[in-house]
N, C-alpha and C positions, 0 to 999 in steps of 0.2 A: 885417638882411640878408635878402633874399628867397630863396625856394627856387631861383630861376633862377640866382643867383650863388653858390650854396653850394659849399663845398669837400668836404663829407662827405655821403654818402647813408646814412641809417640804414634798413635793411630789417627790417620787423617782421612775420614770418609768424605768423598767429594762427589758432586753431581752438578755439572754446568757451572763451575766456579772460576771460569777463565778470568773474570775481572778482579778476583781477590786472591786467587791461589798463590800467586808469586809472593804476595805480601805475607801470607800465612807461612809458607816454606821459609822465607827469609827470616821470620821471627824465630823459627826453630834453629836455624843455622847460626843465629846471632846469640844464642844462649851462652851465658857465662859458665854454665856447666856443660861440658862437651861429651860426656859418656852416654850418648843416646843413639838410637836408631829410629828412623822415620819410615813408616810403612803407609803409603798412600793407596787407598782402595778407591778406584774410580768406578762409579756405578753406571757406566755406559754413557758418559758425557758426549755431546755432539757439538760443543762450542770450542774445542781446542784445549780443554782442561788437561787431557792426557798428554798432549804435546808439551805443555808447560812442565808437568810432572816428570816426563821422560827426560827433558833437558836437565832438570835438577838432579835426577838420578845419575845421569852421565857425568855430572860435575862432582858429585859427592858420593863416595861409596857407602856412606851411612844411610842413604835414601834408597828406597825400593818402591817401585810402582807395580801394583796389581790391578789390571783392568778387567772388570767383570764383563763376560760376554753377554749376560742377560741381567736385567734390572733386579736387584736384590732388595731394595727398600731398606727397612730397618736392619736387615741382616748384613748390610754393608758395614755397619758399626762392628759387627762380630768378626769380620775377616781379619783385620789387623790384630785383634785380641787373640784369635786362634793362632796367629803366627808368632806371637810374642814369646820370647824365651828369657826375658829379663825379670828381675824381682818386682819392678815397678812399671806402671803403665799409665798413660794419660791420653785422652782424646783431645784433638784440636780440630774443629770443623774448618772446612776449606774457605769459609768466609770470615773467620775470626783470626786473631793473632795474639801473641804473648809479649809481655815485657821481657827484656833480656835476662832478668833474674827469676823468672817463673820457676824453672826447674831447680835452680840452686836453693832457693828459699823453701819451696814446698818439700824438697827432699830432706833438707836439714830438719825441718819441723817434724816430718813423718818419722825419720830415724830416731829423733829424740823422744818421741811419744810411743812407747811400745804398743799399747792396745789400740791405737788409732788405725782406722782402715784407710783413710784418705786425708789429704790436705788441700784446702781450697782458699786461694786468696780472694780479695775483693775483686769485683768485675765492674766494667763500665760499658755502656752502649757507645758505639762508634758514631760520632756526629760532630757538628760544629762545636757543641759544648758537651763534654763527656758527662753523661748522666749516670750516677752510680746505680748498680743493681744491688739492692740491700741483701747481704747474706746475714743470716742469724749468727749469733755468737757461737762459741764453742759448743757443739752438740754433744754434751756430756750427760752424765747420769746413767741410769740403767737403760736397757734396750727399749722397754715400753715408753719411757719418757722421751728418748731420742726420736723414736718413730712417731710418737704423738705430736711432738713439736714440728717435725718435718712435714707431716701431712697437713698441719694447719697452714703452712706456707711452703709448698713444695717447689714451685718455680721450675725453670728448665736449665739452671746453671750448675747445679751441684754435682752432676756427673762429669764435669769438665775439670776436676781437680786431679792431683796425682794420687793414684790408687795402688794398693798392693795387688799384683797381678793374679795371684792364686785366688784371692777373695772375689775379685770382680769377675773372673772367669766362672767361678762357681755360682755367682749370683745372676749371670746374664740369662734372660728368659730364652727358652728354646724356640718359641714361636712369636710372631709379630702381633702386636695389638696396640691400640691407642694408649699413650702414656707409658710405654714400656720403660722409659727412663725412671719413672717414679717407682715402678716395681723393683728395678735394679737398685735404687738407692735405699728402699726399705730393707731389701735383703742384705745390703752392706751394713746398714745401721744396726741390724740385728747382731752383727758380728763385733761392732765396736764403734767408737765415736768418729766424727769427722772434724778435723781441725779447721779453724777459720783464721786465716792470716790477716793482719790489718792492712797490708799493702795492696794497692790496686795493680794487679799483674795480668789480668785477662781482659781483652777488649773484644766485644761481640757486636756483630751486625744486629740492629734492632729488628725484631719480628713483632708486628702489631699483636696486641693481646687477643684480638679476635681471630687471628689467622688459623690457629690450630683447631678452633671450634668449627670454622668454615670448612677446612679440609676434612674434618671428621664427618660433617654433615653431608659432604659430597660422596663419601664412600660408605656411609651407614645411614641411608635415608629413612629407614623404618626400623621398628622393633625396639626392644628395651635398650640394646646397645646403642642405638641411634639417639634415644632420649637421654641416656645416662652414659656419657663418654668414658667415665672412669669405671664403669661397671665390670668390664672384662678384666681390667687390671686388678680390681678388688677381688673378683672371684678367684683369680689365680693366687693372689696372696693368701686368701682364706684357705683355699685347697692345699696350698703348700705349707700351711700352718706357720706363716711368717708374720702374722698379726697378733700381738699380745692382746688380751682382753681389754686392758686399759687403753689401748690405742684404737679400739673399734669405734668409739664415738667420733674420733677425729677422721676416720676413714668414711664414716657415714656423712659427716659434714662436708667432706671433700666431694663426695658424689652429689650431694644436694647443690653445692656451689656450681659444679660443672653442668649439672642439669639446668639450673637457672640461666647460666651463660648461654647454652646452646638454644634454649627456648627464646631468650631475648633476641638472639641474633637471627634465628631462622624462622621463628613463629611469633612475630611481634604482636599479633592480635591475641594469641593465647597468653603471651606474657602480660599484656594489659589486664586481661581477665583474672590472672592469678597473682597480680602484683601484691595485693594485700596479704595473701597467704605467704608469699615469699618474704614479705617484710616481717610478718609475724614470726617467721623462722629465723630472722636475723640475717638473711642472705644479702650479699653486698650490693648487687645491681639494683634491687628493689629499694635500697636505702640511699642510693647515690643518684641524685637528679642529673649530675653532669654526664655520667655514663649512659643514662637513659636518653638524654638529649643527643648524645653522639650516635646512638643506635637509630633514633627516630630520624635524624638528619642524614643518615647514610654515611657518617664518618667512620663507621666500623666496617667499611668495605661493602661490596655488592652482596646482597642476600642470596643464599642458595636455596632458600626454602621453597617447597611446593606451594606454600600459602602466601608467598610474597605478593603484594599488590602489583598488578600490571602497570607499567609505566604509561601514563596517559599520553605522552608524546609519541609512543610507539604503537598505539592501537591501530590495527588494520582490519580490513574486511576479508580475512583469509582464514580458511580452515585447512590445516595441514594434516594429511592422512599419512601417518608414519608407520611403516612396517619394519619389524626387526626380529632377529633371532640371534641370541648369544652375542649381543652387540655392546656389552658392558664397557668396553674400552672407549667407545666414542659416544654412547647414547646420552650420558649426562650433559656433555658439551653440546650435542645436537639439540637437546631440549632447551638448554639455556639460550642457544642461538634462535630457536623458534620463538621463545619468549621475548627476546630482544626485538624480533621482527614484529611482535604483536599478534601472533597467530593463535587461534584456537587449535587444539590438537586432538585428533582421534588416533589412538595408538593401537596397533595390532601386533600381538605377540604370538609368534609361531612356535610355541613349546620351548622357550628358552630354558636351558639348564644351568645358566650362570645367574648373575645378579640383575640381568636386564629387566625382568618383569618388576622386581621390587623398585628399581630406579624409576620406572614409569609410574608405578602405582603410587609412589610418594608424591607425585605431582597431581594426582586426581583431586578434583575440586578446585584447583587453581588453574594451571596451564592446561592440563589434560582433561578434556570434557568426558571422554569415554575410553575405556581400556577393554579391548576385545581379545579373548583368548581363542586362537585357532589351533586345532590339533596338528601335530607334526607326525607325518607318516614316514619320514625318511627321504621323501622325494620333494625337490623344489619344483613347484607347479605354478608358474607365473600366470597362466591363463586363469586358474582358480583364484589367485590373488586379485587379478584385475576384475573379475566378475564381482567379487566382494566389494572392492573399492568403488566400482561403478554404482552399486546400491548405496554406498555411503555418500558418494558425490551427489546423487539425486536427492538424498535426504538432508544435505547440508543447508544451513541457513545463511551462509555468507555468500557474497557475490563471486569470490575467487577461491580456487582450490590449489593447494601446493601438494604435488605428488612427492613425498619426502622419503628419504632413506636415512638411517642412523649414521651413515658415514659421509653424508653430503651436507654442505652449508651454502645457502643461496645468499649472495650479496648484491645489493644495488650498486651502481657506480659510486666511486669515492665522492664524498661531498653531498650526496643525496640520500634520501630515505626511501624505504619501500613504499611508504604511504604516498610520497610524492610521485613515484612511478605509477602507482595504481590510479592516482587522480588523473594523470595525463592519459593513461589508457582508457579510463572511463570517458574522457572527453572525446578521444579519437574513435571509440567503439572497437578497440582492438580485442582480439579473442585470446591471445596468449603472448607470453614473453619468450624470446629466444635466449638460450643460455650458452655461454662460452665455458666449456668444462676444463678446469685446471685439475690435473691428476697429480696428487702429491704422493711420492714414493720414497721408500728407504734407499739410501745410497749404497750401503755395503752390508755384508753379512752380520756384523756385530752391532749394527745400529738398531736401537730399540727406544721408542719414544714413550713418554709417560702419558697416562690418560688425562691428567689434569693440565698438561702443558703442551701437548703435541701441536696445537695450532700455532704456537710461537716457535717451537724448535724444528718442526718439519717444514723445510723450505724448498727442497728439490722438487721440481714439477715439470710436466710436459702438458701441452694442450692436446686433448683427446677429441678426435673428430670421427664419430661413428656414422654408419650408413644412414641411420635415422637420427637427425639432430634432436637434442633434448630440449623439450619445452615443458619444464617442470611446473610452471605457474600458469594457470589458464582459468577462464571463466567457468563457473559451475554449470551454466547452460550451454556450453560449447558442445558441438557434436563429438561423440567419442568413438565413432566407427574407426577412424584412422588410428586413434590412440590405442584401441584394442588390437588392431592389426600390427602395430609396431612395438608391441610389448610395453606400452605405457610411456613411450618416448615422445612421439610427435602428435600434436592435435590438428595441425593444418600444414599443408605444403604451400599455401598462398602467402607470399611474403607481405602482401598488402593487409593481411589480417593480423600481423604481428605488431606488437608495440614498438615504438621507436627506440625505447630504452632496452639495451641488452644487459642481461644479468650475468654475473659470474657464479659458476657452480664449482665450489671447492670440494674435491672428492678425495677422501682418505681411506682407500680400500684396506689398508693394513698398516699397523704401526711398527712392524718389523717384517723381515722376509719369512721368518717362522710363523708369524701371525698370518701372513698371506697363504702359506702352505696349509695351515690349519683350516682356513676358510675355503680355499679353492679346491684342494685335492680331494676333499671328502664330499663334494657336492654331487648329488645325483639328480638329474633333470627329467621331468616328465616327458614321455615319448612325443606327445603333441607339441610341446615346446620345441623339441629338437627337430621335429618335422618342419616347423616354421623357420628353422635356422636361427632361432633365438639362442643366446649364449654360445654362439658358434666359436667365439674366440677363447672359450674356457670350458667347454662342455665335456670334452673327452679327457679324463684324467691321465690316461695312458699316453696322450699325444703331446704333453708338454712337461717341462720342468720349470720351477720358479727360481730365478737367478737374479743377482744384482743387475739393475738396468745399465745399459751402455752409458758411461759418463758423458760421452759426446752429445747424446740426446739431451741430457739434463743441463749441460753447459750452455746449450743454444736455446733452451726452452722450445724445442722443436714441436711441430704438430705431428701427431702419430695417429694411426688408425687402429692399432692394436695395443693391448696392454703391454707396456715395455718390460715387465718383469717375467713374461712368459716366453719360454724358449722351446721351440718344437724339438721333439726327439723321435727317432724312428720307432715304429711299432714293432714289438717282438713277433717273430715268426711263430705261427701256430703249428702244433703237432697233432697227428691223428689221435683220437681218444680210444681207450681200450674198448674192445668189443665185448658184448655179453654182460655188461654191468647193469644192475638194477638201480644203483645210486652212485653218483659221483661225489667224492669227498674232497672238499677244499680245506686246507689247514696249513698254518705256519708252524705247527708243532712238529717236533722231530721224533715223536713216538711212532716207531714202525708197527706197533701192534694196534694202533688206533682203529684201522679199518676192520680188523678182526673183532675187536671189542664191540664195535657198532653192529657188525653183522650178527653177533651172538644175541643181540636183543630181539631180532626177528630171524629165527632159524631158516636157512635157505637163502637169505638175502645176499646178493652179490654186490660188494662194495669195492670200488676202484678209486684210488687216490689220483687226482689230476691237478694240474696247475691252472690258475685262473686265466692265464693268457691263452690256454688251449680251448676254452669254452666256445669261442666263435667258430671252431671247427666242428661243433656238434651237428650231426645230421638228424639223428633221431632224438626227439626231446626226451630227456631223462632227468628225473629229480636230482637236485643238487643240495647237499647238506654242507654248510659252511661252519667249520669249527673255529671259533675265535679265541684269542689269547690277550691277556692284559698287556698293554703297550709297555709297561715297566719291564717286562721280560726282554725287551730289546737291548737293555743295558748289558754290558759285559766288562769284565776286568781288563784294564789296559786299552779299552776301546777309545779311539779319538772322538772328539766332538763331531767331526765331519762324518764319521761312521755312524754315530748315534743318529745324526740328522738323516742320513741316507736310509737307515733302517726304519725310522719313524715315517719318512715319506713312503717307503715301500709298504708299510703296514696300512697306512691310510689309503694309498692308491689301490692296494689289492682288494680291500673291502669295497671301495667305490666301483672298481671294475666289475666285481661280481654282482653288485646291485644294479649297475647299469645294464649288464647283460640280462639279468632276470627281468628287469622292467621292460626292456626292448622286446624280449622274446615272450613275455607273459609266461615265464617258465615256473615250474614247481620248484621253489627255492625256499630254504629255511636256514636260520642261523641259530647257533647255540654256543654258549661259552664253554671253552675247554676246561675251565676250573670247576665245572659242575659234572665232571666225569663220574663222580661217586654218587650221582643221583640218577639211577637207572630209569625211574618213572618219568623224569623230565626228558631224558633222551628218547625214551619210547614215545612220549607224546609228540616230540618234534618230528620224529621219523614218520609216525602215522599221519601227521598233518600234511606231509608231502603228497599224499594220495587223496586228500580231501579236496572238494571244490574250492576255488579261490575265495569265495565269500566266507567259507569256514576257516580257511587257512590263515587269514589275517592279511592286513594291508601289505602287499608286496612280499610277504614272507620275512620282512625285516624284524629283527629282534627288538621289541619295544623296550623302553626304559624299565629295567628290571626292578622288582620290589626289593630285592636283596642286592646291596652293593658289594662289589668285590674290590677290596683295597689292596694296594701294594706300595711299599716304600723301600728305598727312596725312589722317587719318580721325579726326576729333575728335568730342567730345560736342556736341550731343545725338544726332547721327546714330549714333554708335557705341553709345550706351546703348539706343536704340530698336531698332536692327536687329541687335544683336550675336548673339542666339541663332540667328535665321533665317539670318544671313549665314554663321555658322560651319557650319551644316548644308549650305550651298551651296558650301562650300570657299572662302569669301571671308575674307581676313585683313587 
C-alpha cells in the first residue's frame, strides 16, 4: 500500500532523537497493519536525527521527512497533522515505540465504536522492568463526565492513541502554551469517548514527574502563569466554552495540584510555610511524605527557583556585575551558571523588550542582589556602561568582581572549583585572572539551538584572541585605568600580577545565524566608542555580512582574531544628493506620492527622496526624516526563504546605517512609522521637531518605544528572528 492510499497517518515530531529514532521508525514499519504513511517533522536537530530519518525515507516510500528551518516547539506536533489526508491519525514521539499490533488493534476498536474519538492501549515505561502507565478505563458517559474524570488524572499519554483526523485537527490549539495536550484532549472528549484497550502496545521513555514543572518554571519565572502552570490552558478552555459546568471543580482542582507542585519544586521555603493549607485542601504532595523527602533531598532534579538556597560548597567572594539587553535566549542559563559559581549578582537591564528583565527579576532576593534599570536610547554606549560599573565595583562588598555578560560562561580548570582558584590567588596576591576565550558558533544556516540545551548541543568553537586579552575576574580594589581604556577587557598588562590559574570563557554570541543578524546588524555605537576603535570588528553594519563560518576553522579549533561569522563586503558607492531640498526623505515604502504628502503638511517645504547609502555624500547639513515600515511587509508570495532573509537584513541594516550617520554627524534626524500616515498631527510634530534644538528633539532623534503597538501577521522566521529587537523598539509587534 502506498502513502497516497493509506488509512492512517503517523506523525512523528523529533528533536535530537538520534539515539532512539531508528527504533521508533522500525516499530512503525513492523506494524501488522500496513496501510499507513509516516511523516517525520524534525525540529532542527543537530545530532544527526535528520540523517536517520532521511535514510528511512529513501528506503520506504511511505515515509516522508520534513525538516523545520527554525525551531517550532509545540507547533512541530501540528506539522504532520496539517499534512495528513487520511481518516485516522496517531502521534508517536521520536523516543517512544509501538508493539507491532498497535495500529491493527486500535483501528479495529475505533471502527467498531461509532461515537468514539480515539483508541488508546495500555502503555509502559521503557526500562529494565516495564512499569505500566495506568490508563483509566473506558472514558464513557456524557461529555461532562468524561472531561471531569480526565481532568482528575490527565497524564501525558492520552494524546498518543489512534484518533479521528478531522476531530483532532479541529481540537488542536492555534497557539502554544503549557499543557497544550490537556487542552487538546478535553476538546476531543467533548466530541466523544476515548476507548481504552487492555493490551500494552505503547512503550514510552520515562520523563520524571518533576521535569515539566521545572521547564515551565524556567520559561515563566513570574506572574500568575508562573505560579499556576495550568492557568493559561484553563483560560483557553473556558474562553472556548469547552468546559461543562459540572467539570469546573475538576479543572480548579487540577490548577491547585499543579500550583502545589511548582511551589514545592521551585520555592521549597514557601511550600513549607503553606504545607498545612495545601494539606487541608487535600493536595497530594502535602499529604505524601515520600515526595516531600524526594524534593528536600534534591531527588527531583536541580531547582530552578530564584529562592533556592545557595549551595554551601559553591560559595565564593565574588560579585558578578551582569549587563544585558534582550538576552532571554541565554540569560537564564547565565544566571544559573553564576549561581553555581557562588556569585552575588548585580544585574543591569538596558531597556529589554523581551522577557530578559522578568527572568532577572525572578531571582531578586536570592541570586540577584540588585536589579538596575538603565534607559535605552538606541545607541550602544560602552563608556557610559563602564562608568556605571566602576561605581558599582567601588561599592561592592566582596573581594573579587566578575565583569559578566549574559552570553558568557566562566569556567575554572577541569577538576577544580572557582573557590580553589580564588584561594590560590589570595595567597599569591594576584590582581586578576587571564581568560582563554572559546567562541561557540552555529555551523550552518539552518542550525538553531534551544535556550534550555544550547550548552550541550552547541559544540563548534574557535579560540578568539583579541588585541586586549580578556581578564573578566579581578580584585575589587584593582586599578581600573587600563580597564576603562580597553573597554572593560584588561586590568593589567603585567603577567606577574595575573593568577597562575587560567580560566576558560565560553562565549555564545548567538544561537543561530539569524539570531546573530538580529543582534549585530541593528547595533548603533556611540561616537566616542568608535573613536577609540572599540567594536571595530562589528561596528559598521554596511561593512559586513553574517555568514556560516569556514568549516576548516571549526575543524581545527583555530585561534582567530576576528569573529568568524563576519564577512567583509564592499561599501556601496555614494551619489550626489539633490540640490535645493529642505528635508531629505528616507523610506522603504514604494508610495511615489509620499514626499508630496509630507510637503503638504508645511506649505513650501521642499522634500527630496534619497537612499540611505547616499547620506555620507551630504555637504550641507539638511534635516532627514526616516519613514519606517513594519518588517512583516517584507514577505511576498512565492518569495524564497533566502530572499526573506536578505530583505530582513536590508531592513535592519538600512535603519542602523541611518542612525549611525545621524549620531556621527550630530544631524537633525527623526523617525516616524509609515503606518501612521493617517495621523497628520503626529507627522507635523515630527517634522517641526527636526528644526528644534537637540535637547528638545529627543535622544538622537530615534523613535522611542511607541505607546501604540502596530501588529502584523503572519510574521514568521527568519524575518522575525532578524528584526525582532529593532522592531520591538519601534513598537512593531
